TIKETOR-535511 format. One record per residue (C-alpha): residue in one letter; y, x, z. Coordinates in steps of 0.02 Angstrom, whole numbers, padded with zeros to 5 digits, always signed. Example, Ala and Ser with C-alpha at 12.3 -4.5 7.8 and 13.67 -1.06 7.14 Angstrom:
// residues 2
a-00225+00615+00390 s-00053+00684+00357 
This chain:
// residues 394
x-00675+05114-00917 x-00763+05037-01069 x-00940+04971-01066 x-01004+05114-01174 x-00925+05242-01056 x-01003+05153-00907 x-01175+05159-00988 x-01148+05341-01032 x-01107+05384-00851 x-01259+05287-00791 x-01373+05376-00915 x-01300+05543-00861 x-01330+05501-00679 x-01510+05449-00715 x-01542+05610-00811 x-01472+05713-00668 x-01580+05618-00544 x-01736+05649-00651 x-01694+05833-00667 x-01667+05860-00482 x-01823+05760-00439 x-01943+05831-00567 x-01856+05975-00659 x-01900+06117-00539 x-02078+06052-00521 x-02100+06041-00710 x-02030+06216-00735 x-02148+06284-00603 x-02296+06198-00688 x-02249+06270-00858 x-02222+06443-00786 x-02387+06444-00693 x-02479+06379-00846 x-02406+06521-00949 x-02458+06649-00819 x-02635+06577-00813 x-02650+06583-01003 x-02593+06764-01004 x-02715+06804-00864 x-02860+06730-00963 x-02807+06831-01115 x-02788+06998-01026 x-02946+06973-00921 x-03046+06998-01080 x-02994+07179-01079 x-03064+07211-00904 x-03223+07317-00915 x-03374+07209-00870 x-03449+07332-00746 x-03282+07358-00659 x-03259+07170-00639 x-03438+07134-00585 x-03455+07274-00458 x-03278+07294-00390 x-03144+07168-00441 x-03240+07005-00418 x-03319+07054-00250 x-03150+07115-00187 x-03068+06949-00236 x-03205+06853-00145 x-03185+06960+00010 x-02996+06931+00002 x-03026+06743-00007 x-03140+06749+00145 x-03014+06855+00241 x-02869+06742+00190 x-02966+06591+00252 x-03021+06669+00417 x-02853+06748+00457 x-02762+06589+00407 x-02873+06482+00520 x-02841+06600+00666 x-02652+06606+00638 x-02642+06417+00623 x-02708+06395+00800 x-02528+06418+00860 x-02450+06312+00722 x-02553+06152+00717 x-02440+06069+00849 x-02544+05911+00847 x-02505+05876+00663 x-02661+05805+00576 x-02622+05880+00405 x-02610+06055+00479 x-02771+06031+00575 x-02853+05973+00414 x-02797+06132+00324 x-02863+06239+00466 x-03032+06152+00454 x-03028+06172+00264 x-03001+06360+00283 x-03147+06374+00403 x-03260+06273+00287 x-03207+06378+00137 x-03244+06541+00229 x-03417+06479+00285 x-03467+06421+00110 x-03399+06576+00024 x-03492+06691+00144 x-03648+06586+00121 x-03634+06605-00069 x-03618+06794-00052 x-03769+06804+00065 x-03876+06693-00047 x-03836+06798-00199 x-03862+06965-00113 x-04020+06931-00012 x-04104+06787-00103 x-04060+06838-00279 x-03991+06667-00327 x-03837+06678-00436 x-03709+06565-00355 x-03561+06669-00413 x-03578+06674-00602 x-03501+06830-00675 x-03606+06860-00830 x-03625+06777-00998 x-03742+06640-00939 x-03679+06462-00931 x-03640+06378-00766 x-03781+06263-00708 x-03773+06096-00619 x-03812+06168-00447 x-03662+06280-00466 x-03557+06126-00509 x-03610+06041-00347 x-03552+06192-00248 x-03389+06197-00345 x-03359+06011-00316 x-03388+06034-00129 x-03257+06173-00132 x-03142+06059-00234 x-03155+05921-00102 x-03113+06051+00032 x-02954+06098-00061 x-02914+05913-00090 x-02928+05875+00096 x-02753+05937+00137 x-02656+05831+00008 x-02767+05683+00055 x-02710+05696+00237 x-02527+05720+00187 x-02519+05578+00059 x-02646+05458+00137 x-02646+05494+00325 x-02810+05467+00416 x-02899+05405+00257 x-03010+05557+00230 x-03150+05564+00359 x-03309+05668+00359 x-03415+05529+00287 x-03287+05488+00152 x-03280+05672+00108 x-03469+05668+00087 x-03453+05515-00025 x-03330+05610-00134 x-03465+05739-00170 x-03599+05607-00203 x-03552+05576-00388 x-03580+05761-00426 x-03754+05752-00350 x-03794+05595-00450 x-03735+05676-00611 x-03847+05825-00573 x-04000+05713-00558 x-03953+05622-00718 x-03934+05789-00804 x-04110+05838-00750 x-04187+05670-00794 x-04103+05643-00962 x-04100+05826-01014 x-03921+05802-01071 x-03773+05916-01042 x-03668+05816-00920 x-03566+05962-00853 x-03404+05889-00920 x-03422+05739-00802 x-03436+05853-00652 x-03281+05950-00704 x-03174+05797-00744 x-03219+05707-00582 x-03114+05817-00463 x-02971+05808-00588 x-02978+05618-00578 x-02962+05629-00388 x-02813+05746-00406 x-02737+05623-00531 x-02754+05483-00404 x-02668+05591-00273 x-02525+05620-00396 x-02502+05431-00403 x-02479+05426-00214 x-02328+05541-00212 x-02207+05399-00249 x-02272+05301-00099 x-02263+05458+00007 x-02080+05482-00041 x-02043+05301+00002 x-02119+05326+00176 x-02014+05482+00202 x-01854+05394+00148 x-01891+05256+00272 x-01892+05378+00418 x-01789+05534+00379 x-01611+05567+00327 x-01660+05730+00241 x-01812+05760+00132 x-01802+05950+00141 x-01925+05961+00286 x-02047+05826+00230 x-02156+05935+00115 x-02105+05838-00042 x-02090+05990-00154 x-02226+06077-00056 x-02360+05946-00093 x-02308+05938-00277 x-02327+06125-00296 x-02495+06119-00206 x-02559+05983-00323 x-02495+06078-00475 x-02590+06235-00423 x-02744+06130-00384 x-02736+06039-00551 x-02717+06202-00648 x-02866+06272-00552 x-02967+06121-00607 x-02913+06135-00788 x-02947+06322-00791 x-03120+06289-00719 x-03149+06165-00861 x-03106+06303-00983 x-03208+06441-00904 x-03361+06328-00891 x-03376+06325-01080 x-03327+06503-01119 x-03447+06648-01105 x-03340+06800-01075 x-03406+06901-00927 x-03236+06920-00842 x-03187+06737-00860 x-03186+06705-00672 x-03047+06831-00638 x-02909+06702-00664 x-02999+06569-00563 x-03023+06685-00416 x-02845+06747-00399 x-02780+06568-00421 x-02884+06506-00274 x-02834+06657-00171 x-02651+06621-00209 x-02672+06438-00156 x-02754+06485+00010 x-02615+06608+00051 x-02474+06497-00013 x-02517+06345+00090 x-02550+06443+00249 x-02384+06535+00233 x-02293+06371+00201 x-02363+06297+00361 x-02326+06450+00467 x-02151+06478+00397 x-02099+06296+00393 x-01956+06244+00509 x-01978+06133+00661 x-02104+05998+00612 x-02065+05814+00616 x-02154+05737+00765 x-02126+05551+00782 x-02154+05462+00946 x-02187+05277+00925 x-02084+05182+01056 x-02133+05022+01141 x-02108+04872+01024 x-01956+04764+01049 x-01922+04587+00991 x-01870+04576+00809 x-01692+04524+00777 x-01700+04361+00680 x-01537+04270+00715 x-01392+04299+00596 x-01267+04328+00735 x-01381+04455+00817 x-01402+04547+00653 x-01214+04546+00630 x-01192+04621+00804 x-01319+04755+00764 x-01229+04796+00602 x-01063+04811+00691 x-01139+04915+00829 x-01225+05032+00707 x-01074+05054+00594 x-00960+05085+00742 x-01079+05218+00807 x-01092+05300+00636 x-00902+05302+00619 x-00866+05365+00795 x-01008+05487+00836 x-01055+05532+00657 x-01239+05567+00696 x-01271+05593+00510 x-01188+05764+00526 x-01349+05823+00607 x-01466+05877+00465 x-01616+05824+00570 x-01550+05648+00601 x-01699+05528+00599 x-01732+05343+00595 x-01794+05341+00775 x-01624+05408+00830 x-01551+05237+00791 x-01638+05173+00947 x-01491+05244+01043 x-01390+05093+00987 x-01518+04968+00920 x-01659+04899+01031 x-01797+04903+00898 x-01950+05006+00863 x-01966+05112+00708 x-02044+04977+00599 x-01907+04850+00636 x-01771+04982+00617 x-01836+05021+00443 x-01842+04837+00398 x-01667+04811+00467 x-01593+04950+00358 x-01687+04890+00205 x-01636+04708+00223 x-01459+04727+00286 x-01405+04871+00174 x-01524+04857+00028 x-01581+05039+00037 x-01691+05159+00131 x-01635+05253+00286 x-01624+05413+00183 x-01508+05331+00056 x-01406+05249+00194 x-01372+05415+00280 x-01346+05507+00116 x-01204+05387+00073 x-01116+05433+00235 x-01140+05618+00201 x-01075+05603+00023 x-00921+05509+00084 x-00891+05643+00217 x-00908+05781+00088 x-00786+05692-00029 x-00661+05677+00113 x-00676+05861+00152 x-00654+05909-00031 x-00499+05799-00048 x-00419+05865+00110 x-00477+06046+00091 x-00497+06083-00097 x-00517+06270-00063 x-00660+06245+00059 x-00822+06334+00011 x-00973+06230-00038 x-01076+06305+00103 x-00946+06251+00231 x-00933+06077+00155 x-01122+06061+00162 x-01129+06114+00345 x-00987+05998+00396 x-01057+05846+00307 x-01237+05852+00369 x-01328+05940+00228 x-01450+06079+00268 x-01383+06197+00134 x-01260+06213-00009 x-01403+06197-00133 x-01464+06034-00057 x-01284+05970-00051 x-01248+06009-00234 x-01412+05935-00293 x-01393+05776-00191 x-01210+05754-00235 x-01244+05769-00422 x-01392+05652-00410 x-01296+05517-00316 x-01127+05526-00403 x-01175+05587-00576 x-01058+05735-00558 x-01067+05906-00478 x-00948+05935-00331 x-00836+06041-00444 x-00831+05906-00579 x-00793+05771-00451 x-00653+05872-00372 x-00579+05903-00545 x-00581+05717-00585 x-00493+05680-00419 x-00359+05810-00456 x-00329+05736-00628 x-00298+05565-00554 
């Protein structure tokens, strides 16, 4: 194969990898953005009285119910997982604040839920930033475990309060700063996804149950909510909040359903530490032992095969096991196991060319035919059908 052909194959492989990693997420973001834009357009045709007296209150009541019911349902699904407990607490906090806003507006006459043509004031921005931090709590716990505490959450709201005082002292319109601030936090969380993926690859042989796509979709919805709030804060149409309200309601329901419907959660038990293998001969023995086990027992055929399962043959804790795979094989645990699964799938396709993709996926350790096809194309640069055709031609 010529150099140009080699480069072409490498470029094709990189493009496939980018598509499978970011394509579905990008398409979802574009689709949701289009729906939001259409919602803003059509909301202008909603009668003002109908929205103010029926639609908006109903949406708020639905948000409160979604938060309360979600928090109750999650009592049986937390399973000791901090991120799930954080979401349950976020739902409770959201319900309490939303009910408080409704009570304040109804009985004290203070407009905390702006529906009319008046502009949103700084107090309203503080409330909205508190709600934004509540929604950001879940991705914080997923991407940066144990970082977000109660006092740090309070510090995240502090800039909004400071901007409010500056707005009052300087008599300047500083609303844009209060809107952009939560978006900056969301942007920082986006930057943590790569590190999150690296941690997952260090410990799991399959990324389908590690909330990778889940957290991306969550951040997309959250980012679009922030951008839409930026827009509605400077527009004066009475029904402008319609889109914002159903977006938040959709996020509350989506994340709760994801947690409840998600398969068996990953629960890692940290074993007692063992001495790190440092001698070359010991490392060689470990390599031989591991490779013999992989060849004989084929543990990678189990879709839920995990890094800690290697302790059956290697006397190391999880940290040393990860280091061992990285140093000795130059890849993550996920990549190491994926190579075995790809080789097994190729063997099955060579020996059984009429075998269905679903059967090949099940017999080579992939959780589904879709995951198999996507991973195969990403790793080899060809779809299973293309690869089988190239083998037949040779």
